[in-house]
C-alpha positions in Angstrom: 86.7 95.2 154.7 87.8 94.3 151.3 86.8 96.5 148.3 85.2 94.4 145.6 87.4 94.8 142.4 85.5 96.4 139.8 85.8 94.8 136.0 85.8 96.9 132.9 86.0 94.1 130.4 82.3 94.4 129.7 82.8 97.9 128.5 85.3 96.6 126.1 83.0 94.0 124.7 80.1 96.6 124.5 82.2 98.9 122.3 83.4 96.1 120.0 79.8 94.9 119.8 78.6 97.2 116.8 81.8 96.1 114.9 81.0 92.6 115.5 77.4 92.7 114.6 78.1 94.7 111.5 80.9 92.2 110.5 78.5 89.2 111.2 75.6 90.8 109.0 77.5 92.5 106.2 80.6 90.4 105.6 80.3 86.8 107.2 76.7 86.2 106.1 77.4 87.3 102.7 80.4 85.1 102.2 78.7 82.1 103.4 75.6 82.5 101.2 78.1 83.2 98.2 79.5 80.0 99.0 76.5 78.2 99.1 75.0 80.0 95.8 78.1 78.6 93.9 77.0 75.2 94.6 73.3 75.5 93.1 71.4 76.4 90.2 70.2 79.9 91.4 69.9 82.3 88.4 67.1 84.5 87.4 65.9 88.1 88.8 63.4 87.5 91.6 64.0 83.8 91.7 63.9 82.5 95.6 64.2 78.8 94.9 67.2 76.8 94.1 68.6 73.6 94.0 71.9 72.2 94.7 73.7 70.7 91.8 74.4 67.0 91.5 78.0 68.1 90.5 78.7 70.7 93.1 81.7 71.8 91.3 80.0 72.3 88.1 79.5 76.3 88.2 83.5 76.2 88.9 84.3 74.0 85.8 82.0 76.4 83.6 83.7 79.6 84.9 87.3 78.0 84.5 86.4 77.0 80.9 84.8 80.5 80.2 87.3 82.3 77.5 85.9 85.9 79.0 86.8 84.7 82.3 90.5 83.8 81.2 90.9 86.9 79.3 89.4 89.0 82.4 92.0 87.2 84.6 95.0 87.5 82.4 94.0 91.2 82.1 93.7 91.9 85.8 97.2 90.3 86.8 98.9 92.1 83.9 97.2 95.6 84.4 97.9 95.0 88.4 101.6 94.1 87.9 102.2 97.0 85.5 101.0 99.4 87.5 102.2 98.3 91.0 105.8 98.1 89.9 106.1 101.9 89.1 103.9 102.8 91.8 105.9 101.1 94.7 109.3 102.2 92.9 108.0 105.8 92.8 106.5 105.9 96.1 109.8 104.5 97.9 111.8 107.2 96.0 109.5 109.9 97.3 109.3 108.3 100.7 113.4 108.4 101.0 113.5 112.0 99.5 111.0 113.3 102.0 112.4 111.6 105.0 116.0 112.3 104.3 117.0 115.1 106.6 120.1 116.1 104.5 117.8 117.4 101.7 116.1 119.9 103.9 113.0 120.1 101.5 111.2 123.2 101.7 107.3 122.9 101.4 107.5 119.1 101.9 103.8 119.2 103.4 102.6 120.9 99.9 104.1 118.2 97.8 102.8 115.6 99.8 99.4 117.1 99.6 99.7 117.3 95.7 101.1 113.8 95.4 98.2 112.4 97.4 95.6 114.4 95.8 94.6 111.9 92.9 93.8 109.3 95.6 90.9 111.5 96.9 89.2 112.3 93.8 86.1 109.9 92.9 87.0 106.9 90.5 83.7 108.3 88.4 85.4 111.7 88.0 88.6 110.4 86.9 87.2 107.9 84.6 85.3 110.5 82.7 88.2 112.8 82.7 90.5 110.4 81.2 87.8 109.5 78.6 87.3 112.9 77.5 91.3 113.3 77.2 91.4 110.8 74.6 88.1 111.6 73.1 87.3 111.3 69.4 87.1 113.3 67.2 87.6 116.2 69.6 89.8 115.8 72.8 93.1 117.2 74.2 95.2 114.4 73.2 93.8 114.4 69.5 94.2 118.0 69.5 97.9 117.9 70.4 98.6 115.2 68.0 96.9 117.2 65.0 98.6 120.6 66.0 101.9 119.1 66.3 101.4 117.3 62.9 101.8 113.8 64.6 98.5 112.9 62.8 96.6 114.0 59.9 93.3 113.2 61.1 91.7 112.5 64.7 92.7 109.2 66.1 90.1 106.7 67.8 92.6 106.0 70.5 90.1 104.2 72.9 89.4 101.6 70.0 92.9 100.3 70.6 93.1 97.4 73.4 96.6 98.3 73.9 95.9 102.1 74.4 92.9 101.5 76.6 94.6 99.1 78.9 97.7 101.6 79.1 95.5 104.2 80.2 93.8 102.0 82.8 97.3 101.0 84.1 98.6 104.8 84.2 95.3 105.9 86.1 95.5 103.1 88.9 99.2 104.1 89.0 98.4 107.7 89.3 95.5 107.3 91.8 97.6 105.1 94.1 101.1 106.0 94.2 100.4 109.0 96.6 98.6 106.5 99.2 101.5 104.1 99.1 104.0 107.0 99.5 102.2 108.0 102.6 102.4 104.6 104.0 105.9 104.2 103.3 107.0 107.7 104.9 105.1 106.4 107.9 107.1 103.3 108.1 110.6 105.3 107.5 109.7 107.7 110.4 109.0 104.6 112.6 112.7 103.6 112.1 114.9 105.0 114.8 116.9 108.1 113.7 120.2 106.9 115.5 120.6 104.0 112.8 120.6 106.9 110.3 123.0 109.1 112.1 125.4 106.2 112.4 125.2 105.4 109.0 126.0 109.3 108.0 129.0 109.3 110.8 130.3 106.1 108.9 130.2 107.7 105.7 127.2 105.9 104.1 126.4 107.4 100.6 122.5 108.1 100.4 122.4 104.9 98.1 123.7 102.7 100.7 121.4 103.8 103.5 118.5 103.2 101.2 119.1 99.9 100.2 121.1 98.4 103.5 118.9 100.4 106.0 115.8 101.7 104.8 114.5 99.0 102.7 115.5 96.2 105.3 113.6 97.9 107.9 110.7 98.6 105.8 110.0 94.7 105.2 107.0 94.7 107.4 105.4 97.9 105.8 106.4 96.7 102.4 104.8 93.2 102.9 101.5 95.2 104.1 101.6 97.6 101.0 102.1 94.4 98.7 99.4 92.3 100.2 96.8 95.3 100.3 97.8 96.2 96.8 97.4 92.8 95.6 94.0 92.5 96.9 92.7 95.8 95.5 94.5 95.2 92.1 92.8 91.7 91.9 89.4 93.4 92.9 89.8 96.1 90.3 86.4 97.2 89.1 85.6 101.1 89.2 88.0 102.5 86.5 87.6 99.6 83.8 83.7 99.8 84.4 83.4 103.3 84.4 86.1 104.1 81.8 85.1 101.7 78.9 82.9 99.1 80.6 85.5 96.5 79.7 86.2 97.4 76.3 87.3 97.5 73.5 86.9 94.0 72.7 87.4 92.9 76.3 90.8 94.9 76.3 90.1 96.3 79.9 87.7 93.5 81.2 88.7 92.4 84.7 87.7 89.6 87.0 85.3 91.9 89.1 83.8 93.3 86.0 83.3 89.8 84.5 81.5 88.8 88.0 79.2 91.8 87.8 78.2 91.0 84.1 77.4 87.5 85.1 75.2 88.7 88.1 73.7 91.9 86.9 73.9 92.5 82.8 70.7 90.8 81.9 71.7 87.1 82.5 71.4 87.2 86.2 73.6 84.1 86.7 74.1 84.5 90.4 75.4 80.9 90.8 78.2 81.5 88.2 79.1 84.9 89.5 79.3 83.1 92.9 81.6 80.6 91.7 83.9 83.2 90.0 84.0 85.3 93.3 85.0 82.1 95.1 87.8 81.3 92.7 89.1 84.9 93.0 88.9 84.3 96.8 91.0 81.5 96.8 93.6 82.8 94.3 93.8 86.0 96.5 94.4 83.9 99.7 96.6 81.6 98.1 98.9 84.6 96.6 99.0 86.4 99.9 100.0 83.3 101.5 102.9 83.1 99.2 103.7 86.7 99.7 103.7 86.1 103.7 106.1 83.2 103.2 108.6 84.8 100.8 108.5 88.0 103.0 108.8 86.2 106.4 111.8 87.2 108.6 113.9 84.2 108.2 116.1 84.7 111.1 113.2 84.8 113.5 111.6 81.8 111.8 115.1 79.9 112.5 114.9 81.1 116.0 111.5 79.8 116.6 112.5 76.5 114.8 115.3 76.0 117.2 113.1 76.9 120.2 110.6 74.3 119.2 113.6 71.7 118.8 114.9 72.5 122.1 111.5 72.2 123.7 111.0 68.9 122.1 114.5 67.4 123.5 113.3 68.9 126.9 110.1 67.3 126.9 111.9 63.9 125.8 114.6 64.0 128.5 111.5 64.7 131.1 109.7 61.6 129.9 112.9 59.4 129.9 113.8 61.1 133.5 109.9 59.9 134.7 110.3 56.5 133.3 113.8 56.0 134.9 112.4 57.4 138.4 109.5 54.7 138.1 111.6 51.9 137.5 
């Protein structure tokens, strides 16, 4: 008798079902609903009736012409770029330092925990902490300035847009460089040790090893880090919101905070908030696509292109042979 083959595929679908259901309810449905709201006149707390606009792009045009949105978008890009560059630079240096067997670092695990620690502290705690650091008239920074004679009287640091923006940039950098470092360390540990050993035997310096072996082999991890940081940076909300609520004078206003203010800070303009959300969605998708294109594996792309060309020529020859056979 032939034994009936048992299929376990149904168990895989069963285990995936909770995630799929949660994704459909809490991700896909809100996204589709947001798209629909951006095309309507839906505004006002408690309102459930809305109409589609005669001009479907009216909300998008209003948002793109809004001076506050332009300021928020500029702030978001500037704060992300200025915190990501030192973040990735320091993370790469620390990853190379921790993974280089020639350094023989004592207590490496302890240092990794210390560097990663800011990432596990809640954003609310960090925002309150730095707000108190630069407090007026009493705060640690003001105390240091007056004690050392750098200022005759306390300074209202957080009334200056540049200082406030600089603090937010530093906080974002300080919170996330440890997480980036851990990701890069895992990527370096995935590189074959034989490559580093061969480089050491050949007399390569640490600098040459870093730029000619470590960096090229980390391209995929760097792409992941860059894209995830881009998405997180363009959605920056918690620190600007809890630190100074976008102030002073919109100096730390971000696009996510702008969307929040449009939807929930008195005006309840859900249609415009949805339009702004979709604009940022398109910007993030476009920027991510550009990053994927720039950091693609060019050799692999050329090989794939060559394979497609050969397949096309092969099919062409087969068609010619079939025509010749029929004739």
